[in-house]
Rosetta silent file (secondary structure, phi, psi, omega in degrees, C-alpha in Angstrom):
SEQUENCE: MGDHTPTQWESVPADPDPQRDLEYSCDDWDVVRTTCQRQSHLLFLPQDEQLLEQDAFVIVSESAVVEMLSYR
SCORE:     score description
SCORE:     0.000 S_00000001
   1 L     0.000   -0.147  173.209    0.057    0.030    0.011 S_00000001
   2 L    63.204 -134.001  176.128    2.985    2.227   -0.190 S_00000001
   3 L   -97.150   55.558 -179.693    2.617    5.596    1.450 S_00000001
   4 L   -78.476  153.251  172.508   -1.031    5.447    2.388 S_00000001
   5 L   -68.616  166.446  177.114   -2.616    7.374    5.194 S_00000001
   6 H   -62.735  -43.327  176.762   -3.821    5.776    8.444 S_00000001
   7 H   -50.314  -44.577  174.691   -7.433    6.191    7.161 S_00000001
   8 H   -63.154  -42.738  173.151   -6.604    4.146    4.112 S_00000001
   9 H   -56.638  -41.297  179.747   -5.054    1.548    6.317 S_00000001
  10 H   -69.327  -18.689  179.896   -8.175    1.289    8.434 S_00000001
  11 L   -87.310   -4.425  177.264  -10.231    0.549    5.318 S_00000001
  12 L   -68.404  143.800  176.411   -8.138   -2.583    4.516 S_00000001
  13 L   -69.379  153.620 -177.370  -10.073   -5.754    5.457 S_00000001
  14 L   -53.397  -40.331 -177.965   -9.257   -7.788    8.535 S_00000001
  15 L  -116.874   72.383 -169.578   -8.107  -10.601    6.340 S_00000001
  16 L   -65.174  159.459  170.653   -6.661   -8.720    3.241 S_00000001
  17 L   -81.182  126.264 -174.977   -5.792  -10.201   -0.054 S_00000001
  18 H   -63.178  -41.896 -178.198   -2.022   -9.741   -0.199 S_00000001
  19 H   -77.772  -45.450 -179.613   -1.955   -8.872   -3.949 S_00000001
  20 H   -75.611  -49.077 -173.433   -5.132   -6.869   -4.286 S_00000001
  21 H   -85.279  -36.526 -171.709   -5.368   -5.158   -0.936 S_00000001
  22 L  -108.733  -12.265  173.260   -1.678   -4.839    0.019 S_00000001
  23 L    68.243   31.168  171.199   -0.171   -4.627   -3.453 S_00000001
  24 L   -83.578  153.268  170.194    2.326   -7.442   -2.612 S_00000001
  25 L  -119.541  140.775 -175.279    3.731   -9.719   -5.313 S_00000001
  26 L   -93.427  144.074  174.376    4.570  -13.269   -4.756 S_00000001
  27 L  -127.973  153.645  171.893    7.941  -14.701   -5.846 S_00000001
  28 L   -78.347  131.236  175.660    9.126  -18.296   -5.809 S_00000001
  29 E  -125.461  148.939  171.616   11.722  -19.231   -3.250 S_00000001
  30 E   -98.640  148.344  175.812   13.653  -22.330   -2.618 S_00000001
  31 E  -117.049  131.026 -178.407   14.360  -23.469    0.984 S_00000001
  32 E  -126.070  129.503 -178.377   17.534  -25.382    1.823 S_00000001
  33 E   -95.398  137.895  178.383   17.955  -26.928    5.172 S_00000001
  34 E  -145.401  165.656 -179.486   21.520  -26.970    6.752 S_00000001
  35 E  -130.031  129.703  174.251   23.177  -27.534   10.033 S_00000001
  36 E  -135.546  126.366 -178.206   26.138  -25.515   11.366 S_00000001
  37 L    48.311   52.561 -179.342   27.596  -26.186   14.767 S_00000001
  38 L    52.255   23.378  171.623   24.773  -28.549   15.570 S_00000001
  39 E  -116.844  141.721  179.635   22.077  -25.947   14.958 S_00000001
  40 E   -91.210  133.997  177.241   19.540  -26.212   12.195 S_00000001
  41 E  -130.200  157.991  176.801   19.048  -23.337    9.868 S_00000001
  42 E  -110.415  137.529  174.782   16.814  -22.590    6.841 S_00000001
  43 E  -118.691  112.024  174.566   18.304  -20.649    3.799 S_00000001
  44 E   -92.276  116.416 -176.029   15.694  -19.039    1.718 S_00000001
  45 E  -113.519  133.252  167.431   16.804  -18.304   -1.926 S_00000001
  46 E   -71.535  147.347  179.839   14.824  -16.561   -4.578 S_00000001
  47 L   -77.004  -26.548  179.815   14.489  -18.509   -7.755 S_00000001
  48 L   -70.903  105.604  178.269   14.900  -15.184   -9.689 S_00000001
  49 H   -55.767  -33.550  178.233   18.640  -14.830  -10.068 S_00000001
  50 H   -62.465  -27.482  174.321   18.512  -11.100  -10.311 S_00000001
  51 H   -71.288  -38.720 -176.260   17.114  -10.980   -6.864 S_00000001
  52 H   -66.932  -36.695  176.238   19.877  -13.215   -5.570 S_00000001
  53 H   -59.231  -23.281 -175.848   22.459  -10.826   -7.136 S_00000001
  54 L   -94.110   16.664  179.459   20.854   -8.125   -5.087 S_00000001
  55 L    59.423   37.045  175.495   21.593  -10.169   -1.950 S_00000001
  56 L   -81.831   84.887  171.803   17.831  -11.109   -1.568 S_00000001
  57 L  -153.341  163.348 -170.844   18.137  -14.112    0.737 S_00000001
  58 E  -130.401  128.102  168.811   17.233  -15.126    4.296 S_00000001
  59 E  -114.059  130.617 -175.253   19.150  -17.342    6.792 S_00000001
  60 E  -146.907  146.770  168.696   17.119  -18.118    9.847 S_00000001
  61 E   -58.835  130.706 -174.249   17.168  -20.615   12.771 S_00000001
  62 H   -59.693  -30.177  177.334   14.802  -23.463   11.807 S_00000001
  63 H   -72.313  -12.483  173.128   12.995  -22.921   15.242 S_00000001
  64 H   -83.452   -8.127 -178.279   12.121  -19.424   14.250 S_00000001
  65 L   -98.081  132.607 -177.061    9.934  -20.539   11.342 S_00000001
  66 L  -128.395  151.448  169.266    6.261  -21.298   11.836 S_00000001
  67 L   -74.391  108.458  178.987    3.487  -22.446    9.538 S_00000001
  68 H   -55.491  -26.627 -177.017    1.310  -19.325    9.170 S_00000001
  69 H   -61.952  -32.396 -178.940   -1.898  -21.418    8.514 S_00000001
  70 H   -68.667   -7.320 -178.651   -1.628  -22.527   12.093 S_00000001
  71 H  -109.493    6.285 -177.440   -2.256  -18.956   13.253 S_00000001
  72 L   -79.158    0.000    0.000   -5.441  -18.249   11.263 S_00000001
């Protein structure tokens, strides 16, 4: 929604559509599971190589990742 006003944010549905209401675009990412010093990590890599060249990746402890559907 960019630089919208608080009033515009208040008009967004409680369960907004990510693309239509929030103007998000979805990208395909690969997930790689790895272990370093006995700790499990997930490495999220965009499938679009141009994004990867822009340092678009995420490394996170596996315990920090949750299935969002379980919070609906």
